[in-house]
C-alpha positions as CSV (number, residue, x, y, z in Angstrom):
1,M,30.9,38.6,7.0
2,G,28.7,37.4,9.8
3,E,25.7,37.4,7.5
4,A,27.5,35.3,5.0
5,L,28.3,32.7,7.7
6,L,24.7,32.8,8.9
7,I,23.3,32.3,5.4
8,G,25.9,29.6,4.6
9,G,25.1,27.8,7.8
10,A,21.4,27.9,7.1
11,I,21.9,26.5,3.6
12,F,24.2,23.7,5.0
13,F,21.7,22.7,7.7
14,G,18.8,22.9,5.2
15,G,20.7,20.5,3.0
16,I,21.2,18.1,5.9
17,I,17.5,18.3,6.9
18,T,16.4,17.7,3.2
19,G,18.6,14.7,3.0
20,L,17.1,13.2,6.2
21,I,13.6,13.8,4.9
22,K,14.3,12.1,1.6
23,S,15.7,9.1,3.4
24,H,12.5,8.5,5.4
25,P,10.5,5.5,4.1
26,F,7.5,7.7,3.5
27,Y,9.4,9.6,0.7
28,K,12.0,7.1,-0.4
29,Y,10.2,5.0,-2.9
30,E,9.0,5.7,-6.4
31,T,5.8,3.7,-5.8
32,Q,4.9,5.9,-2.9
33,K,2.7,7.9,-5.3
34,F,0.3,4.9,-5.5
35,K,0.2,4.6,-1.7
36,N,-0.4,8.4,-1.3
37,S,-3.2,8.3,-3.9
38,Y,-4.9,5.3,-2.2
39,Q,-4.6,6.9,1.2
40,A,-6.1,10.2,0.1
41,K,-9.1,8.5,-1.5
42,L,-9.7,6.3,1.5
43,W,-9.4,9.2,3.8
44,K,-12.2,11.0,2.0
45,I,-14.4,8.0,2.2
46,L,-13.8,7.5,5.9
47,L,-14.7,11.1,6.6
48,T,-18.3,10.0,6.4
49,K,-17.9,7.7,9.5
50,Y,-15.1,9.3,11.5
51,S,-13.8,12.7,12.5
52,E,-11.1,14.2,10.3
53,D,-8.2,13.1,12.5
54,E,-9.5,9.6,13.0
55,A,-10.3,9.1,9.3
56,Y,-6.8,10.3,8.4
57,W,-5.0,7.9,10.8
58,I,-7.2,5.0,10.0
59,S,-6.6,5.5,6.3
60,R,-2.9,5.7,6.9
61,A,-2.9,2.5,8.9
62,L,-4.8,0.6,6.2
63,T,-2.8,2.0,3.4
64,D,0.5,1.1,5.3
65,Y,-0.9,-2.4,5.8
66,I,-1.7,-2.9,2.1
67,Y,1.3,-1.2,0.5
68,D,4.0,-2.2,3.0
69,F,3.1,-5.9,3.0
70,S,1.9,-6.2,6.6
71,K,5.3,-5.0,7.9
72,R,5.9,-1.5,9.2
73,L,8.5,0.5,7.5
74,Y,8.3,3.1,10.3
75,E,6.6,3.5,13.6
76,D,4.0,6.2,14.2
77,V,2.2,6.6,17.5
78,H,-0.9,8.0,15.9
79,I,-1.4,5.0,13.7
80,E,-0.9,2.6,16.6
81,R,-3.8,4.3,18.4
82,Y,-6.2,3.6,15.6
83,I,-5.1,0.0,14.6
84,R,-8.3,-1.6,16.1
85,D,-10.5,0.7,14.0
86,A,-8.4,0.0,11.0
87,L,-8.8,-3.7,11.4
88,Q,-12.6,-3.3,11.5
89,E,-12.6,-1.2,8.4
90,R,-10.3,-3.7,6.5
91,K,-13.1,-6.1,5.9
92,D,-15.1,-3.4,4.1
93,L,-12.3,-2.0,1.9
94,Y,-13.5,-3.9,-1.2
95,K,-16.8,-2.1,-1.0
96,Y,-15.2,1.3,-1.5
97,Q,-13.6,0.2,-4.8
98,I,-10.8,2.8,-4.3
99,V,-8.6,1.1,-6.9
100,A,-9.7,-1.7,-9.3
101,P,-8.4,-5.1,-8.1
102,Q,-6.2,-5.6,-11.2
103,A,-4.7,-2.2,-10.9
104,L,-4.0,-2.6,-7.2
105,C,-2.4,-6.0,-7.9
106,E,-0.1,-4.4,-10.5
107,Q,0.8,-1.5,-8.1
108,L,1.6,-4.0,-5.3
109,V,3.8,-6.0,-7.6
110,L,5.7,-2.9,-8.6
111,R,6.0,-2.0,-4.9
112,A,7.2,-5.5,-4.0
113,V,9.9,-5.3,-6.7
114,E,11.0,-1.9,-5.4
115,L,11.0,-2.9,-1.7
116,K,12.6,-6.3,-2.5
117,V,9.9,-8.2,-0.6
118,H,10.6,-11.8,0.0
119,P,8.3,-14.0,-2.3
120,K,6.9,-15.9,0.7
121,L,5.9,-12.7,2.5
122,F,4.5,-11.3,-0.8
123,F,2.4,-14.5,-1.3
124,K,1.1,-14.5,2.3
125,H,0.1,-10.9,2.1
126,M,-1.5,-11.1,-1.3
127,R,-3.4,-14.2,-0.1
128,E,-4.8,-12.1,2.8
129,L,-5.7,-9.3,0.3
130,F,-7.4,-11.9,-1.9
131,G,-9.4,-13.1,1.1
132,D,-10.4,-9.4,1.6
133,H,-11.5,-9.3,-2.1
134,L,-8.9,-6.6,-2.9
135,V,-6.6,-8.3,-5.4
136,P,-7.0,-11.2,-7.8
137,M,-4.9,-14.3,-7.7
138,G,-4.6,-17.7,-9.5
139,K,-6.2,-17.6,-12.9
140,L,-7.5,-14.1,-12.3
141,T,-4.0,-12.6,-12.0
142,P,-3.5,-9.8,-14.6
143,K,-1.2,-11.1,-17.4
144,S,0.4,-7.6,-17.6
145,I,2.4,-8.3,-14.5
146,Q,4.5,-10.9,-16.4
147,S,6.2,-8.2,-18.5
148,M,7.0,-5.9,-15.5
149,P,10.8,-5.7,-14.9
150,G,11.8,-7.8,-11.9
151,A,8.2,-9.1,-11.4
152,V,8.4,-12.7,-12.8
153,T,8.9,-14.3,-9.3
154,Y,5.9,-12.4,-7.9
155,Y,3.8,-13.3,-10.9
156,L,4.6,-16.9,-10.5
157,E,3.6,-16.7,-6.8
158,L,0.3,-15.1,-7.7
159,V,-0.5,-17.6,-10.5
160,K,0.4,-20.8,-8.5
161,L,-2.6,-20.4,-6.2
162,P,-5.2,-23.1,-7.2
163,L,-8.6,-21.5,-7.1
164,S,-11.9,-23.3,-7.4
165,A,-14.6,-22.0,-9.7
166,K,-16.6,-21.0,-6.6
167,Q,-13.7,-18.9,-5.2
168,M,-13.2,-17.1,-8.5
169,T,-17.0,-16.5,-8.9
170,N,-17.2,-15.2,-5.3
171,F,-14.3,-12.8,-5.9
172,I,-15.8,-11.5,-9.1
173,D,-19.2,-11.2,-7.5
174,M,-17.9,-9.3,-4.5
175,N,-16.1,-6.8,-6.8
176,N,-19.1,-6.2,-9.0
177,Q,-21.5,-5.2,-6.3
């Protein structure tokens, strides 16, 4: 009888713990798979410059920045410790070509739809990423985004940016190096 109570209690508490884990922002969203893939690839690249621990936390900080639209979905002491290094690495992300700019743009639109990101925050963040040569905007925006469910507002935000021929050429040149 006591064994049954012990096993039942373990199953009960296991269910509670599993529910708490699934509610954590790190596991909660369908688009987390894009974020995890990006972080794993970036981590491998950063291993050439940093120790294993440093590379991991810097890659997490950069991936959080990109996929969570510059806002933190959760706090992590380890990431906070490496923010300065992450900011230095941010300017070189386009050189690593982890994900093609058009694919990253599509992933971020799907993520924005899922996270229900305000269009102004989305536009501001995407503008920063455009400045870092990571995602296309303006006339370079992938047309495929238009047909994504719930993405029309985000597509219109991306397309409305007026780009000069020089800016478009610069973006294309930076991504073809």
